[in-house]
N, C-alpha and C positions, 0 to 999 in steps of 0.2 A: 381620459379615464372617470367615471363618475364616480361618485361617493363612495358608494358601496366596496369598489375594486379597488379603490384608495385605502380604504380602513381593511379590508382583506391583507393587502399586503404591506401595512404598517403591523398589523399582526404578526404575519410571517418575520417580516424584520426581528422582533424579538427572539422568535425561535432560532432564527440564523446566528444574531448576534451581531448584528450590523445595520445603524440606518444611511438607507442610500441619501447622498446627494439630491441624484436624480433618480426619481421612483421609477422613472421611465425604463430605466437599465433591466430592474427585475421586474415589472411587467414584460418586459421582451423575451428574459431569460425562463419563463413561465409559458409563453407562447410556441405551441407546438406547430409544426408546419402544418397539421391536417387543418387547425382553424383557421389559417391565413389562406389557404385552397377554398374552403367554403365560402367565408367572407366575401371572396373575389378582390378584395383590396386590403391593404396596409390600413389598421389603424391608428391612430395620432402617435407620435413617438417611434412609429417603425416605417424602415426607409425599405423595406422588399416584404416579399413572400415567401421565406426559405423559414420563416417561424426562428425557434431559437440555434440554428444548428451552425450557425458561425461562432456564435457565443459558448456552444459546447466543444468546438474544435480550441478555442482559444483556453477555456477554461480545465481543459487536460492536460495541457502545458504548463497551466500554473501548478493543479493540482500534482503533477507529478514533482514539480519543484518544491513546491511547499512540505510536501511530506519526506522527499529527501534530505530536505533542510532538519526537519523536527526530527526526524528518525538518529540523523548524524548528532542533531544537540543530545538527545536523550541517552543514547547508548554510544557514546564517543568509540568506546574499546571494541566496539563491535565487527564482527568481519567483513569486509565487504561482500560477500556471497552472500550472507545470512541477512545484511542490510538492504539487498536487492531483492531477496524473496520478502521479506517484509513490505516491501513497497509495493512490491508485483501485490502482495494480497489485499493493501489498503486503498490502490487505484482500479481493481477490478470491479467488472460491473455487478458482481455480487453481492460484494459490500457495501457499492456505493447504493444500491437500489435499497437496502435492508436499511442504510444511513436516511436515507430519503423516506422511506414510510416512518422512522423514528421521528423527523422532522416535520411529517404529513403533509411533503410535497404535494401529494394528489388532489390536496383538497384545494388547492390558487392554480392549477395547471389549467390551461386554455386550449380544449380539445377540440375535433369535427366530431359533429354527431358520430358520425361511421365509426370513427378511432372510438368515442366513450362506450355504443353500443357494444363493442368488440374487446371492453374491459380495459381499454387503456390507461385508466388514471392509475392500474394497480399492475401495467407492465412491467417487469425488470429494466429493460434496454430503456423505456420512456423516462422510467425515475432516476435511472443513472446518469443518464444524457443530460437531464432537467438539472442536477445538482452539480454536473462540469458548467452548464449553461450559466448558474447563479456564481459561479466562480469567475467565469470569464466577465459578468457582468461588472462583477462588484471589484475586480482587477481593472477595468476600463472606470468606473466611477471612483477608485479611489485607492489605486494603486498597490504594488504586490505586496506589501507590510501589512496593509489591512486584510487582504484577501489571506494571507499566511497566518496573522490572529484567529481569522475564522474558523481557517482548518484547525487548526489547533484547539479551539475550543471544542468544536466538533467532535473531533477526534481524540479528545485527552482520558475520556473515558473509555475509551479501546485500547490506549495506550496502557492504560493501568491496571486493566483488566489481564489477568494470566494467562485464560483463553486465547486472548487476541497472540499472546506472544508467547506461544509454548514452545514454539519451533526458535524464538531468538536466539539460543545460545547450541544449536542443533548443528553441531562442528562435525558432527559425524556424516550428515546427510550432505555438508559441503565437500568436505576430503574425499566422500565416495562418488560425487558427480565431477569431483576435479580430477582425479585419479582416474575415472572412467574415462570421460572425454581426453585427456591429454597424452594417456600410456595403456589404455585397455587393462588397466588394473584397479583390482580390489585391496580396500585394506584388510587386514586381519588383526585380531586383538587376541593376546595373551597375558593370562593371568601369571605376572611378575614374583605375587606375593601378596600374603593374604594373615593379617593376625588382629586378635582382640577375641575379645568373646562374641557370642552369635549375636546376642543383641546390640552389640558395638562395634563391629568389624571394620576393618580397613583394607582396602584393596589398593595394589599397585599395578596396573597395566601397561601394557606396549604393544603402539599399533606398528604392526609389521608391513611395509610395502616393496613388493619386488624383491621379497626376502631380505630385508633391512629393518630394523628397527630405526624410527623415524620419530617417536614421541613416546614420551612414558606420562603418567596420571597418576595420582591418589584420588580416592574418595571414599565416600561411606557405602556406598552401592556400586558396583560394577559398572554399571552405566555413568556413575558421576565421574569412574574412574576413566572409561572410555572416552567420554566427551572432551576431558581434562589432556587426554592422549592425542585425543583429534586435534585441539585446538595447538598444542606444541606442535604437530607435525605440518600443520597450516600455516604456520610462521615460519617452520624451517623452508617451507615452498617459498613464501614470502620473501625471504631472504636469500635463499640460492639463484632466485629468478631474477634477483640484482647483479650476479655474478655471472656473466655470459662464457667464464669456462668452466665452469661446474657445471653439475650435471645431479641432478634429485636422484633418478632411478640409475642402476646399471645398466649398461646397453645389453639387448637380448642377444642371446647367441646365435647365430645361423643354423 
């Protein structure tokens, strides 16, 4: 690597939040296969011509584990289905490409001329894959704990943003999905009681599944009460799923 490339990678290190022990790992993570194919040989520090694909493969696994760990730590009481939904959000290509643009990874990519002419520096797939490759390189350079810390640093603003977690407590969606998948049923919500003046009302709502009430919730709005009722129903499903002689739903008539 020449001095200019080293200076460029050092700049990126500060954005990522990690100083590599071996800077060649970061260089390889930023080297697309199109560049390798055009130069016709592997640059110093690169053992093959496949670019960053192997690092991307490894980084995908690192990212999934890191995001799972962080979500469970930040939201220990969240339902498993909700955690799965949120993890899917943070590891999908669209989110990773947006994060990569925030880190300006496109400035440091090594691409072949043809790929550059086709707008490769701003392609969502390339940017997302590059972020995963960087995590793979980071894991090989300094281990999982350091990779976990970098993911935390990179994602912390999104964890805190309400928009990113608008569905964190969307128990209604989880209950809908679960009952449809397992029993072909849709939950129904009924107002049991409402009281208080118009500017400060309270609602009690029951969720009905298969003709039976399965959870009751209170809230300052109907939506809030419905979410609480759905949460209670999910807790009942979880409890009864551990008792093989019980059934959550009544058998359908023949």
